[in-house]
KELUM-977790 format. One record per residue: residue number from 1; residue in three letters; x, y, z of N, C-alpha, C, CB in turn. Coordinates in steps of 0.1 Angstrom, whole numbers, plus 5000, padded with zeros to 4 digits. Glycine has a CB too. Example, Ala and Ser with C-alpha at 12.3 -4.5 7.8 and 13.67 -1.06 7.14 Angstrom:
// KELUM-977790
- 1,ALA,5132,4943,5078,5123,4955,5078,5132,4967,5078,5113,4955,5090
- 2,SER,5128,4978,5071,5137,4989,5071,5129,5000,5079,5141,4994,5057
//
This chain:
// KELUM-977790
- 1,MET,4662,4721,5595,4662,4706,5596,4652,4701,5606,4676,4701,5601
- 2,ARG,4649,4708,5616,4639,4704,5626,4626,4704,5619,4639,4713,5638
- 3,LEU,4623,4714,5611,4610,4715,5604,4608,4703,5594,4608,4728,5597
- 4,ALA,4619,4700,5587,4618,4690,5578,4616,4676,5585,4631,4689,5569
- 5,GLY,4623,4674,5596,4621,4662,5604,4607,4660,5609,4630,4661,5615
- 6,VAL,4601,4671,5613,4587,4671,5617,4578,4667,5606,4582,4684,5624
- 7,ILE,4580,4673,5594,4572,4670,5582,4573,4655,5579,4576,4679,5570
- 8,ARG,4586,4650,5579,4587,4636,5575,4580,4627,5585,4602,4632,5574
- 9,LEU,4581,4630,5598,4575,4622,5608,4560,4623,5607,4579,4627,5622
- 10,ALA,4554,4634,5604,4540,4636,5602,4535,4627,5590,4536,4650,5600
- 11,ALA,4543,4628,5579,4540,4620,5567,4540,4605,5570,4550,4623,5555
- 12,LEU,4550,4601,5578,4551,4587,5581,4539,4582,5589,4564,4584,5589
- 13,LEU,4535,4591,5599,4524,4587,5608,4511,4587,5599,4522,4598,5619
- 14,PHE,4510,4596,5590,4498,4597,5582,4497,4584,5573,4498,4609,5573
- 15,MET,4508,4580,5568,4509,4568,5559,4505,4556,5567,4522,4566,5553
- 16,LEU,4511,4555,5580,4507,4543,5588,4493,4543,5592,4516,4544,5601
- 17,LEU,4487,4555,5595,4473,4556,5599,4464,4552,5587,4470,4570,5603
- 18,GLY,4468,4556,5575,4460,4553,5563,4460,4538,5561,4465,4560,5551
- 19,THR,4472,4532,5562,4473,4517,5560,4465,4510,5570,4488,4513,5561
- 20,TRP,4465,4514,5582,4457,4508,5593,4442,4508,5590,4460,4514,5607
- 21,VAL,4438,4520,5585,4423,4522,5582,4419,4512,5571,4420,4536,5578
- 22,ILE,4428,4511,5560,4425,4503,5549,4424,4488,5553,4436,4505,5538
- 23,ILE,4434,4484,5561,4434,4470,5566,4421,4467,5574,4447,4467,5574
- 24,GLN,4418,4476,5583,4406,4474,5592,4393,4473,5584,4405,4485,5602
- 25,THR,4392,4482,5574,4380,4482,5565,4379,4469,5557,4380,4494,5556
- 26,TYR,4390,4465,5552,4390,4453,5543,4386,4441,5551,4404,4451,5537
- 27,PHE,4393,4439,5563,4389,4427,5571,4375,4427,5577,4400,4425,5582
- 28,ASP,4371,4439,5580,4357,4441,5586,4347,4437,5575,4355,4455,5590
- 29,ARG,4349,4441,5563,4340,4438,5552,4341,4423,5548,4343,4447,5539
- 30,SER,4353,4418,5548,4355,4404,5545,4348,4395,5556,4369,4400,5544
- 31,TRP,4349,4399,5568,4343,4391,5579,4328,4391,5578,4348,4397,5593
- 32,ARG,4323,4403,5575,4308,4404,5574,4303,4396,5562,4304,4419,5572
- 33,ALA,4310,4397,5551,4306,4389,5539,4307,4374,5542,4315,4393,5527
- 34,MET,4317,4370,5549,4319,4356,5552,4307,4351,5561,4332,4353,5559
- 35,ASN,4304,4359,5571,4293,4356,5580,4280,4356,5573,4293,4365,5592
- 36,LEU,4278,4366,5564,4265,4366,5557,4263,4354,5548,4265,4379,5549
- 37,ARG,4274,4350,5541,4273,4338,5533,4270,4326,5541,4286,4336,5525
- 38,SER,4277,4325,5553,4275,4314,5562,4261,4313,5567,4285,4314,5574
- 39,TRP,4255,4325,5570,4242,4326,5575,4232,4322,5565,4238,4340,5581
- 40,LEU,4234,4327,5552,4225,4324,5542,4225,4309,5538,4228,4332,5529
- 41,GLY,4238,4303,5538,4239,4289,5536,4232,4281,5546,4254,4286,5535
- 42,ALA,4232,4285,5559,4226,4277,5569,4211,4277,5568,4230,4283,5583
- 43,THR,4205,4288,5563,4191,4289,5562,4186,4281,5550,4186,4303,5560
- 44,ARG,4194,4279,5540,4190,4271,5528,4191,4256,5530,4199,4275,5517
- 45,ARG,4199,4252,5540,4200,4238,5542,4188,4233,5550,4213,4234,5550
- 46,PRO,4181,4223,5544,4169,4218,5551,4172,4211,5564,4161,4208,5542
- 47,SER,4164,4213,5574,4167,4207,5587,4164,4192,5587,4158,4213,5598
- 48,SER,4174,4184,5592,4172,4170,5591,4162,4165,5601,4186,4163,5594
- 49,THR,4158,4174,5611,4149,4170,5621,4135,4174,5618,4153,4175,5635
- 50,GLN,4133,4182,5608,4120,4187,5605,4111,4176,5599,4121,4199,5594
- 51,ALA,4099,4175,5605,4090,4164,5601,4083,4168,5588,4079,4162,5612
- 52,PRO,4081,4158,5579,4075,4160,5566,4060,4164,5568,4076,4148,5557
- 53,ARG,4055,4173,5559,4041,4176,5560,4033,4166,5553,4039,4191,5554
- 54,HIS,4022,4161,5559,4014,4152,5553,4000,4158,5549,4011,4140,5562
- 55,GLU,3994,4153,5539,3981,4159,5534,3971,4159,5546,3976,4151,5523
- 56,CYS,3963,4170,5545,3953,4173,5555,3959,4175,5569,3942,4162,5556
- 57,GLY,3972,4176,5570,3978,4178,5583,3979,4166,5592,3972,4189,5591
- 58,ASN,3977,4154,5585,3977,4141,5593,3991,4138,5598,3972,4130,5584
- 59,ARG,3991,4129,5608,4004,4125,5614,4011,4116,5605,4001,4119,5628
- 60,LYS,4004,4109,5597,4011,4099,5588,4007,4102,5573,4008,4085,5592
- 61,GLY,4016,4098,5564,4013,4099,5550,4004,4087,5545,4025,4100,5542
- 62,CYS,3999,4088,5533,3991,4078,5527,3998,4072,5515,3977,4083,5523
- 63,PRO,3995,4059,5511,4000,4053,5499,3994,4061,5487,3996,4039,5498
- 64,ARG,4000,4059,5476,3997,4066,5463,3982,4063,5459,4006,4063,5452
- 65,ASP,3977,4051,5462,3964,4048,5458,3953,4050,5468,3964,4033,5454
- 66,HIS,3957,4059,5478,3947,4063,5488,3946,4078,5489,3952,4057,5502
- 67,PHE,3935,4082,5495,3932,4096,5497,3933,4099,5512,3918,4101,5492
- 68,ALA,3941,4109,5516,3942,4114,5530,3929,4121,5533,3954,4123,5532
- 69,PHE,3924,4119,5546,3912,4126,5550,3914,4129,5565,3899,4118,5548
- 70,ARG,3906,4139,5570,3906,4143,5584,3892,4149,5587,3917,4153,5587
- 71,LEU,3886,4143,5597,3873,4147,5601,3873,4152,5616,3862,4136,5600
- 72,ILE,3868,4164,5618,3867,4169,5632,3853,4174,5634,3877,4181,5634
- 73,SER,3847,4168,5645,3833,4172,5648,3833,4186,5655,3827,4162,5658
- 74,GLY,3821,4191,5657,3820,4204,5663,3823,4203,5678,3806,4210,5661
- 75,ALA,3827,4214,5684,3829,4215,5699,3817,4222,5705,3842,4221,5702
- 76,ALA,3809,4214,5712,3796,4220,5718,3788,4227,5707,3799,4230,5730
- 77,ASN,3783,4239,5710,3776,4246,5699,3784,4259,5696,3762,4250,5704
- 78,VAL,3797,4258,5698,3805,4270,5697,3814,4269,5684,3814,4272,5709
- 79,VAL,3822,4259,5683,3832,4257,5672,3827,4247,5663,3846,4253,5678
- 80,GLY,3826,4250,5650,3820,4241,5640,3830,4231,5636,3816,4249,5628
- 81,PRO,3825,4221,5628,3833,4209,5624,3842,4213,5612,3824,4198,5620
- 82,SER,3851,4204,5608,3859,4205,5597,3860,4192,5589,3873,4211,5601
- 83,ILE,3860,4193,5576,3861,4181,5568,3872,4184,5557,3848,4177,5561
- 84,CYS,3883,4176,5558,3894,4177,5548,3895,4163,5540,3907,4180,5555
- 85,PHE,3897,4164,5527,3898,4152,5519,3908,4155,5507,3884,4147,5514
- 86,ASN,3917,4146,5505,3927,4148,5494,3934,4162,5495,3920,4147,5481
- 87,ASP,3937,4166,5508,3944,4178,5511,3936,4191,5508,3957,4178,5503
- 88,GLN,3923,4189,5507,3915,4201,5504,3904,4202,5516,3907,4200,5491
- 89,ILE,3903,4214,5522,3893,4216,5532,3880,4218,5525,3897,4229,5541
- 90,LEU,3871,4209,5527,3858,4209,5520,3847,4217,5527,3853,4195,5517
- 91,MET,3848,4215,5541,3838,4222,5549,3845,4227,5562,3826,4213,5552
- 92,SER,3842,4239,5566,3848,4244,5578,3843,4258,5582,3864,4245,5577
- 93,ASN,3846,4263,5594,3842,4277,5597,3848,4287,5588,3847,4280,5612
- 94,VAL,3860,4285,5584,3867,4295,5575,3860,4295,5561,3882,4291,5573
- 95,ARG,3856,4284,5556,3848,4284,5544,3834,4288,5545,3849,4270,5537
- 96,ASN,3829,4290,5557,3816,4295,5560,3805,4286,5554,3815,4309,5556
- 97,ASN,3807,4273,5554,3797,4264,5548,3794,4252,5558,3803,4258,5535
- 98,ILE,3794,4255,5571,3790,4245,5580,3778,4250,5589,3802,4241,5590
- 99,GLY,3771,4241,5596,3760,4245,5604,3756,4235,5614,3748,4249,5595
- 100,ARG,3746,4238,5622,3741,4229,5632,3735,4216,5626,3731,4235,5641
- 101,GLY,3738,4205,5632,3733,4192,5627,3743,4183,5621,3722,4195,5618
- 102,LEU,3740,4178,5609,3749,4170,5601,3755,4178,5590,3742,4157,5596
- 103,ASN,3769,4177,5589,3776,4184,5578,3782,4173,5569,3787,4193,5583
- 104,ILE,3778,4172,5557,3781,4161,5548,3788,4166,5535,3769,4152,5545
- 105,ALA,3799,4159,5531,3805,4162,5519,3805,4149,5510,3820,4168,5521
- 106,LEU,3802,4150,5498,3802,4139,5489,3814,4141,5479,3789,4138,5481
- 107,VAL,3822,4130,5477,3834,4131,5469,3834,4119,5459,3846,4131,5478
- 108,ASN,3839,4122,5447,3841,4111,5438,3852,4101,5443,3845,4117,5424
- 109,GLY,3849,4089,5445,3858,4079,5450,3869,4075,5442,3850,4067,5454
- 110,THR,3869,4079,5429,3880,4076,5420,3889,4088,5418,3874,4072,5406
- 111,THR,3884,4100,5416,3892,4112,5413,3894,4120,5426,3885,4120,5403
- 112,GLY,3886,4119,5436,3888,4127,5448,3881,4140,5446,3902,4129,5451
- 113,GLN,3874,4143,5436,3868,4156,5433,3855,4157,5442,3864,4157,5418
- 114,LEU,3854,4169,5447,3842,4173,5455,3830,4173,5446,3844,4186,5463
- 115,LEU,3819,4166,5450,3807,4166,5442,3796,4176,5448,3802,4152,5441
- 116,ARG,3795,4175,5461,3784,4183,5467,3786,4183,5482,3770,4176,5464
- 117,THR,3781,4194,5488,3781,4194,5503,3766,4197,5508,3790,4205,5508
- 118,GLY,3764,4194,5520,3750,4196,5525,3751,4199,5540,3741,4185,5522
- 119,ILE,3742,4207,5545,3741,4210,5560,3726,4207,5563,3744,4225,5563
- 120,PHE,3724,4199,5573,3711,4194,5577,3708,4196,5592,3709,4179,5573
- 121,ASP,3700,4206,5595,3696,4209,5608,3688,4198,5614,3688,4223,5609
- 122,MET,3694,4191,5624,3687,4179,5629,3679,4182,5642,3697,4168,5632
- 123,TYR,3678,4195,5645,3670,4199,5656,3656,4205,5652,3678,4209,5665
- 124,SER,3657,4213,5642,3644,4220,5638,3643,4220,5622,3644,4234,5643
- 125,GLY,3651,4212,5615,3650,4212,5601,3641,4202,5595,3664,4210,5595
- 126,ASP,3640,4201,5582,3631,4192,5575,3639,4179,5572,3625,4198,5562
- 127,ILE,3636,4168,5579,3643,4156,5577,3642,4150,5563,3639,4145,5587
- 128,LYS,3631,4154,5556,3629,4149,5542,3641,4153,5533,3616,4153,5537
- 129,GLU,3646,4165,5536,3657,4170,5527,3669,4161,5529,3661,4184,5531
- 130,LEU,3672,4156,5541,3683,4147,5543,3681,4133,5536,3686,4145,5558
- 131,GLU,3668,4128,5538,3665,4116,5532,3667,4116,5516,3650,4112,5535
- 132,THR,3663,4127,5510,3664,4129,5496,3679,4129,5492,3657,4141,5491
- 133,PHE,3687,4137,5500,3701,4139,5498,3708,4125,5498,3707,4148,5508
- 134,LEU,3705,4117,5508,3712,4104,5509,3707,4094,5499,3709,4098,5523
- 135,THR,3695,4095,5495,3689,4085,5485,3695,4088,5471,3674,4087,5484
- 136,GLU,3699,4100,5468,3704,4104,5455,3719,4101,5453,3701,4118,5452
- 137,ILE,3725,4097,5464,3740,4094,5463,3742,4083,5453,3746,4091,5477
- 138,LYS,3752,4085,5444,3755,4075,5434,3766,4065,5439,3759,4081,5421
- 139,SER,3766,4053,5433,3776,4043,5437,3790,4048,5434,3773,4030,5429
- 140,GLY,3799,4045,5443,3813,4049,5441,3816,4063,5448,3816,4050,5427
- 141,THR,3806,4069,5454,3807,4082,5461,3812,4080,5475,3794,4090,5460
- 142,VAL,3822,4087,5479,3826,4087,5493,3818,4098,5501,3842,4090,5494
- 143,VAL,3813,4094,5513,3805,4102,5521,3812,4105,5534,3791,4095,5524
- 144,LEU,3815,4118,5536,3821,4123,5548,3812,4131,5557,3834,4131,5545
- 145,THR,3811,4127,5570,3801,4133,5578,3807,4138,5591,3789,4124,5581
- 146,ALA,3803,4150,5596,3808,4155,5609,3796,4162,5616,3820,4164,5607
- 147,THR,3794,4160,5628,3783,4166,5636,3787,4179,5642,3778,4156,5646
- 148,PHE,3776,4187,5645,3778,4199,5652,3765,4202,5660,3781,4211,5642
- 149,ASP,3767,4204,5673,3756,4207,5683,3747,4194,5685,3748,4219,5678
- 150,ASP,3737,4193,5677,3728,4182,5679,3725,4175,5665,3714,4187,5684
- 151,PRO,3729,4162,5664,3727,4155,5652,3715,4145,5651,3740,4147,5650
- 152,ALA,3707,4145,5661,3698,4133,5661,3683,4136,5665,3703,4123,5670
- 153,THR,3679,4148,5669,3666,4150,5673,3656,4147,5662,3664,4165,5678
- 154,LYS,3659,4150,5650,3650,4147,5639,3653,4134,5632,3651,4158,5629
- 155,MET,3662,4126,5637,3667,4114,5631,3655,4104,5629,3678,4108,5638
- 156,THR,3654,4097,5618,3644,4087,5616,3650,4074,5613,3634,4092,5604
- 157,ASP,3642,4063,5613,3647,4050,5610,3652,4049,5595,3636,4040,5613
- 158,THR,3645,4057,5587,3649,4057,5573,3663,4062,5571,3639,4065,5564
- 159,VAL,3665,4074,5577,3679,4080,5576,3689,4071,5583,3679,4093,5583
- 160,ARG,3686,4065,5594,3696,4055,5600,3699,4044,5591,3690,4050,5614
- 161,THR,3689,4039,5584,3691,4027,5575,3700,4032,5563,3678,4022,5570
- 162,LEU,3697,4044,5558,3705,4049,5547,3720,4050,5551,3700,4062,5542
- 163,PHE,3723,4055,5563,3737,4056,5567,3743,4042,5570,3737,4065,5580
- 164,THR,3735,4033,5575,3740,4019,5577,3744,4013,5564,3729,4011,5584
- 165,GLU,3736,4016,5553,3740,4011,5540,3752,4017,5534,3728,4013,5530
- 166,LEU,3756,4028,5540,3769,4035,5536,3781,4029,5544,3768,4050,5538
- 167,GLY,3778,4021,5554,3789,4014,5561,3789,4018,5576,3801,4018,5555
- 168,SER,3780,4026,5581,3780,4030,5595,3776,4019,5604,3771,4042,5597
- 169,SER,3783,4019,5615,3780,4009,5626,3774,4016,5638,3793,4002,5631
- 170,PHE,3775,4030,5639,3771,4037,5651,3759,4045,5649,3782,4045,5656
- 171,VAL,3754,4047,5637,3743,4057,5635,3730,4052,5642,3740,4058,5620
- 172,SER,3729,4039,5644,3717,4034,5651,3716,4039,5665,3716,4019,5650
- 173,ASN,3728,4042,5671,3728,4046,5685,3730,4061,5687,3739,4039,5692
- 174,LEU,3730,4069,5676,3732,4083,5676,3720,4090,5683,3734,4089,5662
- 175,GLY,3724,4098,5693,3713,4105,5701,3716,4120,5702,3713,4099,5715
- 176,PHE,3707,4126,5710,3707,4140,5712,3721,4145,5717,3696,4144,5723
- 177,ARG,3726,4155,5710,3739,4161,5712,3751,4151,5713,3738,4168,5726
- 178,ASP,3750,4140,5707,3762,4131,5706,3771,4137,5695,3757,4117,5701
- 179,ASN,3784,4133,5696,3793,4137,5685,3796,4124,5677,3806,4142,5691
- 180,TRP,3798,4127,5664,3799,4115,5654,3807,4120,5642,3785,4110,5650
- 181,VAL,3817,4113,5638,3824,4115,5625,3824,4102,5618,3839,4121,5628
- 182,PHE,3823,4102,5605,3821,4090,5597,3825,4092,5583,3806,4086,5598
- 183,LEU,3832,4082,5578,3835,4082,5563,3830,4068,5558,3850,4084,5560
- 184,GLY,3821,4069,5549,3815,4057,5542,3815,4059,5528,3801,4054,5548
- 185,ALA,3808,4049,5521,3807,4050,5506,3795,4043,5501,3820,4044,5500
- 186,LYS,3790,4048,5490,3778,4042,5484,3783,4029,5477,3771,4052,5474
- 187,GLY,3777,4018,5479,3781,4005,5473,3791,3998,5482,3787,4008,5460
- 188,LEU,3794,4003,5494,3803,3996,5503,3797,3983,5508,3808,4005,5514
- 189,ASN,3803,3972,5506,3797,3959,5510,3803,3954,5523,3800,3949,5499
- 190,ALA,3806,3963,5532,3812,3960,5545,3810,3972,5554,3827,3955,5544
- 191,LYS,3813,3970,5567,3813,3982,5576,3825,3990,5574,3812,3977,5591
- 192,SER,3823,4003,5575,3835,4012,5573,3843,4012,5586,3830,4026,5571
- 193,PRO,3857,4012,5584,3866,4012,5595,3868,4027,5600,3879,4006,5592
- 194,PHE,3862,4036,5593,3865,4050,5596,3852,4057,5602,3868,4058,5583
- 195,GLU,3851,4055,5616,3840,4060,5623,3843,4062,5638,3827,4051,5620
- 196,GLU,3838,4073,5644,3840,4075,5658,3826,4081,5663,3852,4084,5662
- 197,HIS,3823,4077,5675,3810,4081,5681,3812,4083,5696,3798,4072,5678
- 198,ILE,3807,4094,5702,3808,4096,5717,3794,4101,5721,3819,4106,5720
- 199,LYS,3789,4095,5732,3776,4098,5737,3776,4111,5745,3771,4087,5746
- 200,ASN,3765,4118,5745,3762,4129,5754,3759,4123,5767,3751,4138,5748
- 201,ASN,3768,4126,5777,3766,4120,5791,3770,4131,5801,3774,4107,5792
- 202,LYS,3761,4135,5809,3764,4146,5818,3775,4142,5828,3752,4150,5826
- 203,GLU,3777,4129,5830,3788,4125,5839,3802,4125,5833,3785,4111,5844
- 204,THR,3802,4125,5820,3815,4124,5813,3818,4136,5803,3817,4111,5806
- 205,ASN,3808,4144,5801,3809,4155,5791,3821,4164,5794,3796,4163,5790
- 206,LYS,3828,4168,5784,3839,4177,5786,3833,4191,5787,3849,4176,5774
- 207,TYR,3823,4194,5779,3817,4207,5779,3803,4207,5786,3815,4213,5765
- 208,ASP,3798,4218,5790,3785,4218,5797,3774,4214,5788,3783,4232,5804
- 209,GLY,3770,4202,5788,3759,4197,5780,3763,4191,5767,3750,4209,5776
- 210,TRP,3776,4190,5764,3781,4184,5752,3794,4175,5755,3784,4194,5742
- 211,PRO,3796,4164,5748,3808,4157,5750,3819,4164,5742,3806,4143,5744
- 212,GLU,3832,4159,5744,3843,4164,5738,3842,4162,5723,3856,4158,5743
- 213,LEU,3850,4170,5715,3849,4168,5700,3857,4155,5696,3856,4181,5694
- 214,LEU,3854,4151,5685,3860,4139,5679,3869,4143,5667,3850,4128,5675
- 215,GLU,3880,4136,5666,3889,4138,5655,3893,4125,5649,3902,4147,5659
- 216,LEU,3892,4124,5636,3895,4111,5629,3902,4114,5616,3882,4103,5626
- 217,GLU,3914,4107,5615,3922,4109,5602,3926,4095,5597,3934,4117,5605
- 218,GLY,3929,4094,5584,3933,4081,5579,3935,4082,5564,3922,4071,5582
- 219,CYS,3935,4071,5557,3937,4070,5543,3926,4061,5537,3951,4063,5540
- 220,ALA,3918,4067,5529,3907,4060,5522,3911,4055,5509,3895,4070,5521
- 221,PRO,3910,4042,5506,3914,4037,5493,3907,4042,5481,3913,4021,5494
- 222,ARG,3914,4045,5471,3908,4050,5459,3899,4039,5452,3919,4055,5449
- 223,LYS,3888,4042,5447,3879,4033,5440,3885,4030,5426,3865,4038,5440
- 224,VAL,3887,4018,5423,3892,4014,5410,3882,4005,5403,3905,4005,5412
- 225,ASP,3878,4010,5391,3867,4003,5384,3872,3990,5378,3862,4012,5372
//
């Protein structure tokens, strides 16, 4: 009888232990599944505080009939400029299509399509190349310009006049190692509101021999025929 009692007690303990293991395993898996679903659900819900992304990384969005743009001049002679239009980087260090002097991108004012880019060394380059480039711009073309290092040593009155006709207010004062960003257009019958200029001044320069970089963003109206 004693042996039978021990066997029954052992069987009971084994059954209780098995039941406990099953219960623990079930609740552990259920808890993990519940938490996994909760975690996945949380990541799928968009954050109500996340700021919307605007074209060209601008702080504000643009109306449907406008193109977003962002111009950044060079920083001293170290970091090159950047030109973004209609959410496309047209010229930058990454694209490897910028250089010392004036960096210019031409864009179709109706479609936003890039037409042409140009780099003009204003320290030791041929100014006639820039004169030809500006003269051949067709009506309705948006002109985006950003400087790097020196934009004016080779500058002529002819080039200044051509930029003035594109809507520039500051090109007449552009000097050695100044920084300048400008968006104008061929056929514009007014001064462009999209332009910034800062003089090279040893008393106020941010860098040794160069002023701080300029950054300009905004919304350029689409040309409608």
